[in-house]
PDB file of N, H, CA, C and O in Angstrom:
ATOM      1  N   MET A   1      52.421  90.008  -0.365  1.00  0.00           N
ATOM      2  CA  MET A   1      50.665  90.301   0.045  1.00  0.00           C
ATOM      3  C   MET A   1      49.491  89.654  -1.350  1.00  0.00           C
ATOM      4  O   MET A   1      48.351  89.199  -1.441  1.00  0.00           O
ATOM      5  N   GLY A   2      50.101  89.828  -1.817  1.00  0.00           N
ATOM      6  H   GLY A   2      51.027  90.198  -1.742  1.00  0.00           H
ATOM      7  CA  GLY A   2      49.367  89.018  -3.108  1.00  0.00           C
ATOM      8  C   GLY A   2      49.108  87.565  -3.389  1.00  0.00           C
ATOM      9  O   GLY A   2      48.182  86.998  -3.968  1.00  0.00           O
ATOM     10  N   SER A   3      50.485  87.021  -2.654  1.00  0.00           N
ATOM     11  H   SER A   3      51.237  87.482  -2.183  1.00  0.00           H
ATOM     12  CA  SER A   3      50.197  85.472  -2.435  1.00  0.00           C
ATOM     13  C   SER A   3      49.412  84.900  -1.257  1.00  0.00           C
ATOM     14  O   SER A   3      48.851  83.808  -1.169  1.00  0.00           O
ATOM     15  N   GLU A   4      49.488  85.728  -0.521  1.00  0.00           N
ATOM     16  H   GLU A   4      49.944  86.615  -0.592  1.00  0.00           H
ATOM     17  CA  GLU A   4      48.475  85.606   0.675  1.00  0.00           C
ATOM     18  C   GLU A   4      47.575  85.448   0.234  1.00  0.00           C
ATOM     19  O   GLU A   4      47.044  84.346   0.372  1.00  0.00           O
ATOM     20  N   LYS A   5      47.047  86.303  -0.401  1.00  0.00           N
ATOM     21  H   LYS A   5      47.478  87.198  -0.513  1.00  0.00           H
ATOM     22  CA  LYS A   5      45.677  85.927  -1.455  1.00  0.00           C
ATOM     23  C   LYS A   5      44.948  85.271  -2.193  1.00  0.00           C
ATOM     24  O   LYS A   5      43.770  84.917  -2.171  1.00  0.00           O
ATOM     25  N   GLU A   6      45.897  85.136  -2.935  1.00  0.00           N
ATOM     26  H   GLU A   6      46.854  85.424  -2.953  1.00  0.00           H
ATOM     27  CA  GLU A   6      45.732  84.033  -3.962  1.00  0.00           C
ATOM     28  C   GLU A   6      46.339  82.499  -3.153  1.00  0.00           C
ATOM     29  O   GLU A   6      46.191  81.449  -3.779  1.00  0.00           O
ATOM     30  N   GLY A   7      46.819  82.474  -2.157  1.00  0.00           N
ATOM     31  H   GLY A   7      46.939  83.327  -1.649  1.00  0.00           H
ATOM     32  CA  GLY A   7      46.595  81.136  -1.028  1.00  0.00           C
ATOM     33  C   GLY A   7      45.386  81.050  -0.676  1.00  0.00           C
ATOM     34  O   GLY A   7      44.704  80.116  -1.096  1.00  0.00           O
ATOM     35  N   SER A   8      44.924  81.892   0.070  1.00  0.00           N
ATOM     36  H   SER A   8      45.478  82.651   0.411  1.00  0.00           H
ATOM     37  CA  SER A   8      43.512  81.558   0.523  1.00  0.00           C
ATOM     38  C   SER A   8      42.613  81.552  -0.666  1.00  0.00           C
ATOM     39  O   SER A   8      41.841  80.604  -0.808  1.00  0.00           O
ATOM     40  N   ALA A   9      42.636  82.296  -1.329  1.00  0.00           N
ATOM     41  H   ALA A   9      43.263  83.066  -1.214  1.00  0.00           H
ATOM     42  CA  ALA A   9      41.101  81.909  -2.651  1.00  0.00           C
ATOM     43  C   ALA A   9      41.727  80.142  -3.338  1.00  0.00           C
ATOM     44  O   ALA A   9      40.896  79.329  -3.744  1.00  0.00           O
ATOM     45  N   ILE A  10      42.946  79.888  -3.346  1.00  0.00           N
ATOM     46  H   ILE A  10      43.621  80.548  -3.016  1.00  0.00           H
ATOM     47  CA  ILE A  10      42.717  78.304  -3.388  1.00  0.00           C
ATOM     48  C   ILE A  10      42.281  77.463  -2.684  1.00  0.00           C
ATOM     49  O   ILE A  10      41.455  76.591  -2.955  1.00  0.00           O
ATOM     50  N   LEU A  11      42.995  77.748  -1.405  1.00  0.00           N
ATOM     51  H   LEU A  11      43.666  78.456  -1.185  1.00  0.00           H
ATOM     52  CA  LEU A  11      42.407  77.052  -0.186  1.00  0.00           C
ATOM     53  C   LEU A  11      40.753  76.980  -0.110  1.00  0.00           C
ATOM     54  O   LEU A  11      39.953  76.081   0.151  1.00  0.00           O
ATOM     55  N   GLY A  12      40.653  78.242  -0.434  1.00  0.00           N
ATOM     56  H   GLY A  12      41.302  78.972  -0.646  1.00  0.00           H
ATOM     57  CA  GLY A  12      38.636  78.759  -0.108  1.00  0.00           C
ATOM     58  C   GLY A  12      38.025  77.574  -1.391  1.00  0.00           C
ATOM     59  O   GLY A  12      37.162  76.731  -1.143  1.00  0.00           O
ATOM     60  N   LEU A  13      38.473  77.692  -2.310  1.00  0.00           N
ATOM     61  H   LEU A  13      39.174  78.377  -2.511  1.00  0.00           H
ATOM     62  CA  LEU A  13      38.345  77.019  -3.702  1.00  0.00           C
ATOM     63  C   LEU A  13      38.451  75.152  -3.124  1.00  0.00           C
ATOM     64  O   LEU A  13      37.576  74.300  -2.969  1.00  0.00           O
ATOM     65  N   ILE A  14      39.304  75.138  -3.020  1.00  0.00           N
ATOM     66  H   ILE A  14      40.015  75.830  -3.146  1.00  0.00           H
ATOM     67  CA  ILE A  14      39.609  73.413  -2.475  1.00  0.00           C
ATOM     68  C   ILE A  14      38.460  73.069  -1.634  1.00  0.00           C
ATOM     69  O   ILE A  14      37.659  72.296  -2.159  1.00  0.00           O
ATOM     70  N   TYR A  15      38.130  73.580  -0.123  1.00  0.00           N
ATOM     71  H   TYR A  15      38.780  74.209   0.304  1.00  0.00           H
ATOM     72  CA  TYR A  15      36.994  73.646   0.503  1.00  0.00           C
ATOM     73  C   TYR A  15      35.662  73.588  -0.305  1.00  0.00           C
ATOM     74  O   TYR A  15      34.946  72.593  -0.194  1.00  0.00           O
ATOM     75  N   SER A  16      35.345  74.519  -1.033  1.00  0.00           N
ATOM     76  H   SER A  16      35.927  75.327  -1.123  1.00  0.00           H
ATOM     77  CA  SER A  16      34.282  74.520  -1.823  1.00  0.00           C
ATOM     78  C   SER A  16      34.076  73.040  -2.544  1.00  0.00           C
ATOM     79  O   SER A  16      33.184  72.296  -2.136  1.00  0.00           O
ATOM     80  N   ILE A  17      34.971  72.640  -3.669  1.00  0.00           N
ATOM     81  H   ILE A  17      35.695  73.244  -4.001  1.00  0.00           H
ATOM     82  CA  ILE A  17      34.873  71.211  -3.892  1.00  0.00           C
ATOM     83  C   ILE A  17      34.785  70.178  -3.251  1.00  0.00           C
ATOM     84  O   ILE A  17      34.019  69.322  -3.694  1.00  0.00           O
ATOM     85  N   SER A  18      35.663  69.855  -1.776  1.00  0.00           N
ATOM     86  H   SER A  18      36.286  70.550  -1.417  1.00  0.00           H
ATOM     87  CA  SER A  18      35.611  69.215  -1.062  1.00  0.00           C
ATOM     88  C   SER A  18      34.153  69.095  -0.407  1.00  0.00           C
ATOM     89  O   SER A  18      33.667  68.001  -0.120  1.00  0.00           O
ATOM     90  N   ILE A  19      33.613  70.101  -0.232  1.00  0.00           N
ATOM     91  H   ILE A  19      34.008  70.990  -0.465  1.00  0.00           H
ATOM     92  CA  ILE A  19      32.246  69.985   0.105  1.00  0.00           C
ATOM     93  C   ILE A  19      31.424  69.458  -0.918  1.00  0.00           C
ATOM     94  O   ILE A  19      30.669  68.617  -0.430  1.00  0.00           O
ATOM     95  N   ILE A  20      31.235  69.622  -2.293  1.00  0.00           N
ATOM     96  H   ILE A  20      31.849  70.306  -2.689  1.00  0.00           H
ATOM     97  CA  ILE A  20      30.721  69.536  -3.267  1.00  0.00           C
ATOM     98  C   ILE A  20      30.983  67.810  -3.694  1.00  0.00           C
ATOM     99  O   ILE A  20      30.017  67.065  -3.528  1.00  0.00           O
ATOM    100  N   VAL A  21      31.888  67.396  -4.071  1.00  0.00           N
ATOM    101  H   VAL A  21      32.672  68.001  -4.207  1.00  0.00           H
ATOM    102  CA  VAL A  21      32.473  66.310  -3.931  1.00  0.00           C
ATOM    103  C   VAL A  21      31.776  65.219  -2.716  1.00  0.00           C
ATOM    104  O   VAL A  21      31.437  64.041  -2.832  1.00  0.00           O
ATOM    105  N   THR A  22      31.732  66.079  -1.617  1.00  0.00           N
ATOM    106  H   THR A  22      32.008  67.036  -1.522  1.00  0.00           H
ATOM    107  CA  THR A  22      31.568  64.922  -0.841  1.00  0.00           C
ATOM    108  C   THR A  22      29.421  64.625  -0.901  1.00  0.00           C
ATOM    109  O   THR A  22      28.880  63.519  -0.876  1.00  0.00           O
ATOM    110  N   VAL A  23      28.794  65.801  -0.969  1.00  0.00           N
ATOM    111  H   VAL A  23      29.233  66.699  -0.989  1.00  0.00           H
ATOM    112  CA  VAL A  23      27.393  65.660  -1.185  1.00  0.00           C
ATOM    113  C   VAL A  23      27.178  64.701  -2.659  1.00  0.00           C
ATOM    114  O   VAL A  23      26.120  64.088  -2.803  1.00  0.00           O
ATOM    115  N   LEU A  24      27.914  64.654  -3.379  1.00  0.00           N
ATOM    116  H   LEU A  24      28.773  65.152  -3.262  1.00  0.00           H
ATOM    117  CA  LEU A  24      27.743  64.104  -4.826  1.00  0.00           C
ATOM    118  C   LEU A  24      28.072  63.015  -4.123  1.00  0.00           C
ATOM    119  O   LEU A  24      27.073  62.300  -4.047  1.00  0.00           O
ATOM    120  N   CYS A  25      29.183  62.441  -3.454  1.00  0.00           N
ATOM    121  H   CYS A  25      29.995  63.022  -3.515  1.00  0.00           H
ATOM    122  CA  CYS A  25      29.426  60.889  -3.047  1.00  0.00           C
ATOM    123  C   CYS A  25      28.116  60.540  -2.160  1.00  0.00           C
ATOM    124  O   CYS A  25      27.812  59.351  -2.255  1.00  0.00           O
ATOM    125  N   ALA A  26      27.390  61.195  -1.439  1.00  0.00           N
ATOM    126  H   ALA A  26      27.636  62.162  -1.362  1.00  0.00           H
ATOM    127  CA  ALA A  26      26.223  60.161  -0.522  1.00  0.00           C
ATOM    128  C   ALA A  26      25.026  61.029  -1.628  1.00  0.00           C
ATOM    129  O   ALA A  26      23.922  61.009  -1.083  1.00  0.00           O
ATOM    130  N   ILE A  27      24.999  61.497  -2.511  1.00  0.00           N
ATOM    131  H   ILE A  27      25.896  61.513  -2.953  1.00  0.00           H
ATOM    132  CA  ILE A  27      23.761  61.184  -3.416  1.00  0.00           C
ATOM    133  C   ILE A  27      24.039  59.876  -4.485  1.00  0.00           C
ATOM    134  O   ILE A  27      23.084  59.126  -4.689  1.00  0.00           O
ATOM    135  N   LEU A  28      25.401  59.585  -5.201  1.00  0.00           N
ATOM    136  H   LEU A  28      26.176  60.194  -5.036  1.00  0.00           H
ATOM    137  CA  LEU A  28      25.880  58.317  -5.652  1.00  0.00           C
ATOM    138  C   LEU A  28      25.731  57.009  -4.947  1.00  0.00           C
ATOM    139  O   LEU A  28      25.413  55.973  -5.531  1.00  0.00           O
ATOM    140  N   SER A  29      25.975  57.099  -3.663  1.00  0.00           N
ATOM    141  H   SER A  29      26.233  57.941  -3.189  1.00  0.00           H
ATOM    142  CA  SER A  29      25.655  56.256  -3.044  1.00  0.00           C
ATOM    143  C   SER A  29      24.174  55.867  -2.632  1.00  0.00           C
ATOM    144  O   SER A  29      23.845  54.686  -2.516  1.00  0.00           O
ATOM    145  N   TRP A  30      23.526  56.643  -2.473  1.00  0.00           N
ATOM    146  H   TRP A  30      23.793  57.602  -2.568  1.00  0.00           H
ATOM    147  CA  TRP A  30      21.832  56.517  -2.001  1.00  0.00           C
ATOM    148  C   TRP A  30      21.750  56.121  -3.364  1.00  0.00           C
ATOM    149  O   TRP A  30      21.417  54.937  -3.409  1.00  0.00           O
ATOM    150  N   ASP A  31      21.879  56.503  -4.248  1.00  0.00           N
ATOM    151  H   ASP A  31      22.150  57.465  -4.212  1.00  0.00           H
ATOM    152  CA  ASP A  31      20.784  55.938  -5.526  1.00  0.00           C
ATOM    153  C   ASP A  31      21.709  54.303  -5.771  1.00  0.00           C
ATOM    154  O   ASP A  31      20.951  53.536  -6.365  1.00  0.00           O
ATOM    155  N   ILE A  32      22.985  53.680  -5.495  1.00  0.00           N
ATOM    156  H   ILE A  32      23.601  54.303  -5.013  1.00  0.00           H
ATOM    157  CA  ILE A  32      23.034  52.536  -5.620  1.00  0.00           C
ATOM    158  C   ILE A  32      22.796  51.582  -4.615  1.00  0.00           C
ATOM    159  O   ILE A  32      22.880  50.354  -4.613  1.00  0.00           O
ATOM    160  N   VAL A  33      22.380  52.676  -3.484  1.00  0.00           N
ATOM    161  H   VAL A  33      22.311  53.674  -3.485  1.00  0.00           H
ATOM    162  CA  VAL A  33      22.021  51.287  -1.988  1.00  0.00           C
ATOM    163  C   VAL A  33      20.608  51.599  -2.077  1.00  0.00           C
ATOM    164  O   VAL A  33      19.786  50.702  -2.261  1.00  0.00           O
ATOM    165  N   LYS A  34      20.205  53.082  -1.931  1.00  0.00           N
ATOM    166  H   LYS A  34      20.873  53.811  -1.781  1.00  0.00           H
ATOM    167  CA  LYS A  34      18.669  53.088  -1.981  1.00  0.00           C
ATOM    168  C   LYS A  34      17.908  52.200  -0.333  1.00  0.00           C
ATOM    169  O   LYS A  34      17.020  51.351  -0.250  1.00  0.00           O
ATOM    170  N   PRO A  35      18.905  53.009   0.962  1.00  0.00           N
ATOM    171  CA  PRO A  35      18.628  52.357   2.044  1.00  0.00           C
ATOM    172  C   PRO A  35      16.952  52.054   2.428  1.00  0.00           C
ATOM    173  O   PRO A  35      16.052  52.873   2.241  1.00  0.00           O
ATOM    174  N   ASN A  36      16.770  50.608   3.036  1.00  0.00           N
ATOM    175  H   ASN A  36      17.501  49.943   3.187  1.00  0.00           H
ATOM    176  CA  ASN A  36      15.236  50.759   3.607  1.00  0.00           C
ATOM    177  C   ASN A  36      15.508  50.240   4.650  1.00  0.00           C
ATOM    178  O   ASN A  36      14.444  50.059   5.242  1.00  0.00           O
ATOM    179  N   SER A  37      16.579  49.783   5.404  1.00  0.00           N
ATOM    180  H   SER A  37      17.443  49.930   4.923  1.00  0.00           H
ATOM    181  CA  SER A  37      16.421  49.015   6.833  1.00  0.00           C
ATOM    182  C   SER A  37      17.533  49.601   7.236  1.00  0.00           C
ATOM    183  O   SER A  37      17.862  50.642   6.668  1.00  0.00           O
ATOM    184  N   PHE A  38      18.334  49.078   8.273  1.00  0.00           N
ATOM    185  H   PHE A  38      18.067  48.232   8.734  1.00  0.00           H
ATOM    186  CA  PHE A  38      19.104  49.412   9.116  1.00  0.00           C
ATOM    187  C   PHE A  38      20.239  48.854   8.522  1.00  0.00           C
ATOM    188  O   PHE A  38      21.082  49.711   8.257  1.00  0.00           O
ATOM    189  N   TRP A  39      20.568  47.651   8.205  1.00  0.00           N
ATOM    190  H   TRP A  39      19.883  46.954   8.420  1.00  0.00           H
ATOM    191  CA  TRP A  39      21.753  47.143   7.386  1.00  0.00           C
ATOM    192  C   TRP A  39      22.075  47.734   5.927  1.00  0.00           C
ATOM    193  O   TRP A  39      23.211  47.956   5.509  1.00  0.00           O
ATOM    194  N   SER A  40      20.868  47.952   5.221  1.00  0.00           N
ATOM    195  H   SER A  40      19.945  47.771   5.561  1.00  0.00           H
ATOM    196  CA  SER A  40      21.390  48.656   3.970  1.00  0.00           C
ATOM    197  C   SER A  40      21.717  50.225   4.233  1.00  0.00           C
ATOM    198  O   SER A  40      22.348  50.743   3.312  1.00  0.00           O
ATOM    199  N   ALA A  41      21.359  51.182   5.470  1.00  0.00           N
ATOM    200  H   ALA A  41      20.846  50.761   6.218  1.00  0.00           H
ATOM    201  CA  ALA A  41      21.844  52.174   5.895  1.00  0.00           C
ATOM    202  C   ALA A  41      23.430  52.217   6.390  1.00  0.00           C
ATOM    203  O   ALA A  41      24.226  53.155   6.445  1.00  0.00           O
ATOM    204  N   ILE A  42      23.524  51.152   6.646  1.00  0.00           N
ATOM    205  H   ILE A  42      22.877  50.391   6.602  1.00  0.00           H
ATOM    206  CA  ILE A  42      24.836  50.365   7.166  1.00  0.00           C
ATOM    207  C   ILE A  42      25.731  50.398   6.194  1.00  0.00           C
ATOM    208  O   ILE A  42      26.829  50.881   6.472  1.00  0.00           O
ATOM    209  N   GLY A  43      25.475  49.873   4.762  1.00  0.00           N
ATOM    210  H   GLY A  43      24.583  49.481   4.536  1.00  0.00           H
ATOM    211  CA  GLY A  43      25.961  49.820   3.437  1.00  0.00           C
ATOM    212  C   GLY A  43      26.078  51.167   2.654  1.00  0.00           C
ATOM    213  O   GLY A  43      26.943  51.553   1.867  1.00  0.00           O
ATOM    214  N   PHE A  44      24.819  51.822   3.162  1.00  0.00           N
ATOM    215  H   PHE A  44      24.117  51.508   3.801  1.00  0.00           H
ATOM    216  CA  PHE A  44      25.086  53.509   2.392  1.00  0.00           C
ATOM    217  C   PHE A  44      25.979  53.723   2.790  1.00  0.00           C
ATOM    218  O   PHE A  44      26.956  53.518   2.070  1.00  0.00           O
ATOM    219  N   PHE A  45      26.255  54.408   4.544  1.00  0.00           N
ATOM    220  H   PHE A  45      25.461  54.574   5.129  1.00  0.00           H
ATOM    221  CA  PHE A  45      27.805  55.045   5.231  1.00  0.00           C
ATOM    222  C   PHE A  45      28.781  54.172   4.400  1.00  0.00           C
ATOM    223  O   PHE A  45      29.559  54.886   3.766  1.00  0.00           O
ATOM    224  N   LEU A  46      28.919  53.234   4.265  1.00  0.00           N
ATOM    225  H   LEU A  46      28.287  52.655   4.780  1.00  0.00           H
ATOM    226  CA  LEU A  46      29.928  52.738   4.185  1.00  0.00           C
ATOM    227  C   LEU A  46      30.451  52.815   2.779  1.00  0.00           C
ATOM    228  O   LEU A  46      31.649  53.001   2.566  1.00  0.00           O
ATOM    229  N   LEU A  47      29.677  52.691   1.935  1.00  0.00           N
ATOM    230  H   LEU A  47      28.704  52.540   2.108  1.00  0.00           H
ATOM    231  CA  LEU A  47      30.026  52.988   0.732  1.00  0.00           C
ATOM    232  C   LEU A  47      30.531  54.666   0.297  1.00  0.00           C
ATOM    233  O   LEU A  47      31.414  55.034  -0.477  1.00  0.00           O
ATOM    234  N   TRP A  48      29.794  55.277   0.948  1.00  0.00           N
ATOM    235  H   TRP A  48      29.076  54.978   1.578  1.00  0.00           H
ATOM    236  CA  TRP A  48      29.642  56.442   0.696  1.00  0.00           C
ATOM    237  C   TRP A  48      31.132  57.023   1.546  1.00  0.00           C
ATOM    238  O   TRP A  48      31.613  58.108   1.217  1.00  0.00           O
ATOM    239  N   GLY A  49      31.611  56.386   2.372  1.00  0.00           N
ATOM    240  H   GLY A  49      31.221  55.505   2.639  1.00  0.00           H
ATOM    241  CA  GLY A  49      32.852  56.935   2.949  1.00  0.00           C
ATOM    242  C   GLY A  49      34.086  56.171   2.271  1.00  0.00           C
ATOM    243  O   GLY A  49      35.256  56.468   2.513  1.00  0.00           O
ATOM    244  N   ILE A  50      33.660  55.074   1.325  1.00  0.00           N
ATOM    245  H   ILE A  50      32.709  54.833   1.128  1.00  0.00           H
ATOM    246  CA  ILE A  50      34.990  54.893   0.105  1.00  0.00           C
ATOM    247  C   ILE A  50      34.913  55.466  -1.210  1.00  0.00           C
ATOM    248  O   ILE A  50      35.739  55.316  -2.111  1.00  0.00           O
ATOM    249  N   LEU A  51      33.761  56.192  -1.248  1.00  0.00           N
ATOM    250  H   LEU A  51      33.090  56.313  -0.516  1.00  0.00           H
ATOM    251  CA  LEU A  51      33.951  56.778  -2.689  1.00  0.00           C
ATOM    252  C   LEU A  51      34.467  57.796  -1.968  1.00  0.00           C
ATOM    253  O   LEU A  51      35.603  57.936  -2.421  1.00  0.00           O
ATOM    254  N   SER A  52      34.243  58.841  -0.838  1.00  0.00           N
ATOM    255  H   SER A  52      33.320  58.727  -0.470  1.00  0.00           H
ATOM    256  CA  SER A  52      34.684  60.121  -0.989  1.00  0.00           C
ATOM    257  C   SER A  52      35.754  59.867  -0.262  1.00  0.00           C
ATOM    258  O   SER A  52      36.032  60.898   0.350  1.00  0.00           O
ATOM    259  N   ILE A  53      36.570  58.936   0.009  1.00  0.00           N
ATOM    260  H   ILE A  53      36.344  58.098  -0.488  1.00  0.00           H
ATOM    261  CA  ILE A  53      38.014  58.485  -0.025  1.00  0.00           C
ATOM    262  C   ILE A  53      38.522  58.551  -1.370  1.00  0.00           C
ATOM    263  O   ILE A  53      39.401  59.330  -1.737  1.00  0.00           O
ATOM    264  N   ILE A  54      37.930  57.698  -2.093  1.00  0.00           N
ATOM    265  H   ILE A  54      37.216  57.065  -1.794  1.00  0.00           H
ATOM    266  CA  ILE A  54      38.507  57.882  -3.830  1.00  0.00           C
ATOM    267  C   ILE A  54      38.596  59.553  -4.089  1.00  0.00           C
ATOM    268  O   ILE A  54      39.485  60.379  -3.882  1.00  0.00           O
ATOM    269  N   ALA A  55      37.609  59.612  -4.489  1.00  0.00           N
ATOM    270  H   ALA A  55      36.887  58.941  -4.657  1.00  0.00           H
ATOM    271  CA  ALA A  55      37.641  60.613  -5.032  1.00  0.00           C
ATOM    272  C   ALA A  55      37.821  62.101  -4.433  1.00  0.00           C
ATOM    273  O   ALA A  55      37.488  63.197  -4.885  1.00  0.00           O
ATOM    274  N   HIS A  56      38.456  61.732  -3.275  1.00  0.00           N
ATOM    275  H   HIS A  56      38.726  60.842  -2.907  1.00  0.00           H
ATOM    276  CA  HIS A  56      39.500  62.935  -2.097  1.00  0.00           C
ATOM    277  C   HIS A  56      40.723  62.370  -2.966  1.00  0.00           C
ATOM    278  O   HIS A  56      40.569  63.017  -4.002  1.00  0.00           O
ATOM    279  N   THR A  57      41.398  61.880  -3.092  1.00  0.00           N
ATOM    280  H   THR A  57      41.524  61.354  -2.251  1.00  0.00           H
ATOM    281  CA  THR A  57      42.914  61.038  -3.707  1.00  0.00           C
ATOM    282  C   THR A  57      42.998  61.714  -4.559  1.00  0.00           C
ATOM    283  O   THR A  57      43.959  62.480  -4.633  1.00  0.00           O
ATOM    284  N   ILE A  58      41.996  61.681  -5.543  1.00  0.00           N
ATOM    285  H   ILE A  58      41.216  61.059  -5.483  1.00  0.00           H
ATOM    286  CA  ILE A  58      42.075  62.278  -6.549  1.00  0.00           C
ATOM    287  C   ILE A  58      42.337  62.908  -7.112  1.00  0.00           C
ATOM    288  O   ILE A  58      43.134  62.880  -8.050  1.00  0.00           O
ATOM    289  N   ILE A  59      41.154  64.411  -6.305  1.00  0.00           N
ATOM    290  H   ILE A  59      40.506  64.433  -5.543  1.00  0.00           H
ATOM    291  CA  ILE A  59      41.098  65.589  -6.325  1.00  0.00           C
ATOM    292  C   ILE A  59      42.088  66.259  -5.587  1.00  0.00           C
ATOM    293  O   ILE A  59      42.031  67.487  -5.517  1.00  0.00           O
ATOM    294  N   ASN A  60      43.281  65.436  -4.842  1.00  0.00           N
ATOM    295  H   ASN A  60      43.327  64.439  -4.899  1.00  0.00           H
ATOM    296  CA  ASN A  60      44.555  66.187  -4.312  1.00  0.00           C
ATOM    297  C   ASN A  60      45.151  65.515  -5.216  1.00  0.00           C
ATOM    298  O   ASN A  60      44.962  66.311  -6.135  1.00  0.00           O
ATOM    299  N   ILE A  61      45.702  64.710  -5.666  1.00  0.00           N
ATOM    300  H   ILE A  61      45.856  64.064  -4.919  1.00  0.00           H
ATOM    301  CA  ILE A  61      46.452  64.385  -6.590  1.00  0.00           C
ATOM    302  C   ILE A  61      46.526  65.207  -7.696  1.00  0.00           C
ATOM    303  O   ILE A  61      47.579  65.674  -8.131  1.00  0.00           O
ATOM    304  N   VAL A  62      44.926  65.476  -8.370  1.00  0.00           N
ATOM    305  H   VAL A  62      44.071  65.096  -8.016  1.00  0.00           H
ATOM    306  CA  VAL A  62      45.222  66.583  -9.642  1.00  0.00           C
ATOM    307  C   VAL A  62      45.388  68.142  -9.177  1.00  0.00           C
ATOM    308  O   VAL A  62      45.479  69.161  -9.862  1.00  0.00           O
ATOM    309  N   THR A  63      45.392  68.002  -8.141  1.00  0.00           N
ATOM    310  H   THR A  63      45.318  67.175  -7.585  1.00  0.00           H
ATOM    311  CA  THR A  63      45.204  69.569  -7.512  1.00  0.00           C
ATOM    312  C   THR A  63      46.841  69.397  -7.324  1.00  0.00           C
ATOM    313  O   THR A  63      47.575  69.779  -8.236  1.00  0.00           O
ATOM    314  N   THR A  64      47.353  68.859  -6.215  1.00  0.00           N
ATOM    315  H   THR A  64      46.757  68.549  -5.474  1.00  0.00           H
ATOM    316  CA  THR A  64      49.117  68.489  -6.409  1.00  0.00           C
ATOM    317  C   THR A  64      49.853  68.811  -7.830  1.00  0.00           C
ATOM    318  O   THR A  64      50.830  69.530  -8.035  1.00  0.00           O
ATOM    319  N   ILE A  65      49.297  68.269  -8.478  1.00  0.00           N
ATOM    320  H   ILE A  65      48.503  67.685  -8.311  1.00  0.00           H
ATOM    321  CA  ILE A  65      49.629  68.050 -10.310  1.00  0.00           C
ATOM    322  C   ILE A  65      49.520  69.717 -10.703  1.00  0.00           C
ATOM    323  O   ILE A  65      50.522  70.375 -10.980  1.00  0.00           O
ATOM    324  N   ILE A  66      48.592  70.100 -10.689  1.00  0.00           N
ATOM    325  H   ILE A  66      47.777  69.565 -10.464  1.00  0.00           H
ATOM    326  CA  ILE A  66      48.533  71.663 -10.988  1.00  0.00           C
ATOM    327  C   ILE A  66      49.207  72.561 -10.531  1.00  0.00           C
ATOM    328  O   ILE A  66      49.819  73.377 -11.222  1.00  0.00           O
ATOM    329  N   ILE A  67      49.175  72.515  -8.573  1.00  0.00           N
ATOM    330  H   ILE A  67      48.678  71.852  -8.012  1.00  0.00           H
ATOM    331  CA  ILE A  67      49.836  73.713  -8.337  1.00  0.00           C
ATOM    332  C   ILE A  67      51.341  73.390  -8.761  1.00  0.00           C
ATOM    333  O   ILE A  67      51.881  74.493  -8.671  1.00  0.00           O
ATOM    334  N   ASN A  68      52.282  72.502  -9.162  1.00  0.00           N
ATOM    335  H   ASN A  68      51.844  71.607  -9.235  1.00  0.00           H
ATOM    336  CA  ASN A  68      53.387  72.236  -9.066  1.00  0.00           C
ATOM    337  C   ASN A  68      53.417  72.556 -10.599  1.00  0.00           C
ATOM    338  O   ASN A  68      54.496  72.961 -11.034  1.00  0.00           O
ATOM    339  N   PHE A  69      52.429  72.435 -11.427  1.00  0.00           N
ATOM    340  H   PHE A  69      51.553  72.107 -11.074  1.00  0.00           H
ATOM    341  CA  PHE A  69      53.121  72.372 -12.868  1.00  0.00           C
ATOM    342  C   PHE A  69      52.681  73.950 -13.184  1.00  0.00           C
ATOM    343  O   PHE A  69      52.696  74.324 -14.356  1.00  0.00           O
ATOM    344  N   PHE A  70      52.266  74.923 -12.063  1.00  0.00           N
ATOM    345  H   PHE A  70      52.253  74.620 -11.110  1.00  0.00           H
ATOM    346  CA  PHE A  70      52.478  76.382 -12.687  1.00  0.00           C
ATOM    347  C   PHE A  70      53.716  77.177 -11.469  1.00  0.00           C
ATOM    348  O   PHE A  70      53.977  78.363 -11.266  1.00  0.00           O
ATOM    349  N   LYS A  71      54.064  76.358 -11.072  1.00  0.00           N
ATOM    350  H   LYS A  71      53.851  75.395 -11.237  1.00  0.00           H
ATOM    351  CA  LYS A  71      54.847  77.093  -9.711  1.00  0.00           C
ATOM    352  C   LYS A  71      56.580  77.472 -10.550  1.00  0.00           C
ATOM    353  O   LYS A  71      57.473  78.017  -9.901  1.00  0.00           O
TER     354      LYS A  71
END
């Protein structure tokens, strides 16, 4: 029973970090592109997606290493 509580707490933490990273990537993308037209908005969304993928990949790798370290 304790294992399930720990697992759900870790899952909640991962979801929270994912939301925070997505918002931070959006803010960074907005600051870089500063969209003022249709095409710059498209560039903003593309950059946001690319940065989010990179950040989430790094987070997944770090999380996997940390979880395997404590196993």
